[in-house]
C-alpha positions in Angstrom: 97.4 111.1 124.3 100.8 110.3 122.7 101.7 107.3 120.5 105.0 105.7 119.9 108.2 105.7 121.8 110.3 108.6 122.9 113.5 106.6 122.3 113.7 106.4 118.6 116.5 104.4 116.9 117.6 105.5 113.5 118.5 102.9 110.9 120.8 103.9 108.0 120.3 102.1 104.7 123.0 102.2 102.1 122.1 104.4 99.1 123.4 102.0 96.5 123.1 98.3 95.8 126.0 95.9 95.4 127.0 94.7 91.9 127.9 91.0 91.5 128.5 88.5 88.7 126.6 85.3 88.2 128.9 82.3 88.4 127.0 80.4 85.6 126.2 82.9 82.9 128.6 85.7 84.0 125.8 88.3 83.8 126.1 91.3 86.1 123.3 91.7 88.7 122.7 94.3 91.3 121.1 93.8 94.7 118.6 96.2 96.2 119.9 98.8 98.7 120.4 97.2 102.1 120.5 93.6 100.8 123.5 91.3 100.4 124.2 89.3 97.2 123.0 85.6 97.2 125.3 82.8 98.2 126.3 81.1 95.8 126.3 83.9 93.3 123.6 82.7 90.9 121.1 85.0 89.1 117.4 84.2 89.2 117.4 82.9 85.6 120.2 80.4 86.3 118.5 79.2 89.4 115.2 78.6 87.5 117.1 76.7 84.8 118.9 74.5 87.3 115.7 73.8 89.1 113.9 72.7 85.8 116.9 70.6 84.8 116.9 68.9 88.2 113.2 68.2 88.1 113.5 66.7 84.6 116.4 64.5 85.7 114.1 63.2 88.5 111.4 62.4 86.0 109.0 65.1 87.0 106.8 66.3 84.1 106.3 70.0 83.9 
């Protein structure tokens, strides 16, 4: 009994990530291999800060 397919497709994954600069804090970030940078170019820390500020502006208590 055999398992799998006889026609295998090989996927190549880039060996290195892509470096990009956050538009808010100008910090340098790097994506994992095979992933693209976010759009817009915002690091996770700046995204969290913007979310908290937005929620506070709406009157949400954290």
